[in-house]
N, C-alpha and C positions, 0 to 999 in steps of 0.2 A: 584196863581198857575199857573201851566203851559198847556197852551190852547190845545194841541193836543197830545198825545204821540206817536200817529203813526209818526208824523215828525221827532221827535228825534231818534226814534230806528228803522225807517223801513229806515233811508235815511241816519244815523249814528250820532253819538254822542259828544258831544263836547269836544274840544281838551284843553278848559282852566283848566281840572281837573289834565293834565299832568304838568302843572306848578309847582302844589301844592310840598310841602315840604313833605318830610314821615310823619313826627310828625302829619300834616292837615289830611293826609287821611286815611278814617277808615282803621280797620285790613282788613284781607280777612275773616277772620271769621264774623265778624260784614257784611260785604258785602255780603255774602253767605245765611247768616242768611234773609235779607231783600229780596235779590232776590228772593230766592224759594217761598215765599209767594204769588207770581204770579203764579206756578203753583199746579196743583190739588195734594193736600194732601199726596196720594198715591203715586206721581211721584217725590215728594222735595228730598228723601234721595239721589236718584240714578243721578240728573239731572247735568247736565254741567253747571257750571257756568263760565262766564265772568267778569271781573273788572277791577279796576285801581290799578296799581301799579306806582313805581317809572320809571318803562319801557315801559308804555303804557298802553295799553288794552289789557290784553290778560287773557288766561285761568286762574282761579283761583283753581278749582277743575276740574278734566276732572271725568265724569259722568258713568252711565251703562246702562243709558235707553236712548229714543228719544227723551228727554224735553233738551233744552236747554234756560239756563237765563242770561240775560243782568243785570248786578247791577246797581244800582242807579249813576249816575254823580252828585259827590261831589263838584261840581262846581256852581248846579243848589239847587233850593229853594227846601224844600218839597220834597216827594218820589214819583217817577217813575221806575217802574221795568216792565220788561216782560218775561215770558217765552213762547217757540215756538219750535214745532215739527222741530227735526233736519233736515227734507225737505226742509224747509226754509233758511236753515241757508249761502247757495250760494248767494240767493235773498238780506237776510239782508248785509251779508259780501260787496254784490258790492257796495250797498248803502252807508257804512261804509267808505269805500274805496272812495268814488265820493265825499262824503262829506269831508272827508280831504283833497282832492283837492280843495278845494273852490266850490264846484257846490253849488246851493239854490237846494230849495223842489224842485219846477217845472223842471229844467235842470236834476235833479236825476230820476225824474218819465219817464221824456220824453227818456232819455238814456236807462233807465231798458226797457223800453218798445221796443225800437229800437231791443236791442240785444238780447231780447225774441223771437220777431219776426222773428231776422235773426237765431238764433238757436245757440247765443254765449251765453245766459243765461238761465240755465234751471229751471222751475218752478215746483212743484208739482204738479203732473197727478192726484190726488186725492186728497180731501178737506184736508186741514192742518189748525192748528189752533194755536191761541198767544192769553195767556192771557196778560190781562194788569193790573197792580194793585198802584194804587197811594196813597196819603195822603198829608194831609197840612203839613207845615214846621211844626206847633207845635205840629202834632200827631205823630213826626218822630223824633227819636235819631240816625243819623247815627253812633255815635261811638258804639254802641252796638246793632244795628238792630234792635230796638223796635220800635213796630208799633201801633196806635192805631185808630180805627176809619179808617181802609183801604177801599178803593173801587176798586171792580174787576171787570173788562168787557172781554168781549168775541170778538176776531176776527175770524173768518172762510173765508181762502183763498181759493179762486174757480174761477181759471183765467178763464180770456175772458166768465165767466157767464153774465146773462144778465136779467133785472127783467122778460122776458117771459119766458127764459129758467127755472127759479128757483119760480117764479109766486110772490117774494117779492118787496115792494116798493121800491122807491127810497129815499124814505125818512122815517123816523119813525112816525106814526099816533096813536101811544098809547104810554105810557110811559114802555119801555122795549120791545117795538117791534122787531124784526129782521126786517132790511131792507139790502138793498145792495148797497156799494161804489163803486166808478171807474168800474161802470158796462161795461163790453164789453171790457175791457182790461187786460192785464195782472197782475194788481192790483186790480182786481175784489175782494171784501170779504163783508161777511156779518158781519154788526156789532148788535152789542147785548148789551145794555146798559142798566142795570137794574135800576129801581128806585132807587134814594139815598135816604135813611131814612132821 
């Protein structure tokens, strides 16, 4: 099971999937079906979806609402998909670009922090949500996009928020308790991890 979905999707995606042949990549339909499971039910049909093709990582479906979903990386085991508000897209795209350049997670964080402070990278001015949905390898069928026993987590970006400005702790003190991560930075966000069954 992959350790932390944020490291994958906020900073970039694996390039290993691009080396796969057309016969091993899941169809666009299967990628979309699994990707939108991260979105609220009433947002799924209208979400924009990015996924994997022989050309690379690109739009599989242009949407009609504010949600953007990223398909599962077929080069990795299990399922990890996210959907986020379109106002986070510049931030997410910059992370993917830096990952493609070979930057590690800390370099990506530091670069975006500097770029936000310098006014080169815009962050949302209001809280913006990302939904992360995952499942183990045995509970996900990439070829069809079918998932069993998935797990949904919530991330609410509030740049430069702190424990003091929100009243939130810096770590969860009970299952499912909201807490703030990367407090005081451009990447400050509220984490909500519901208890697993």
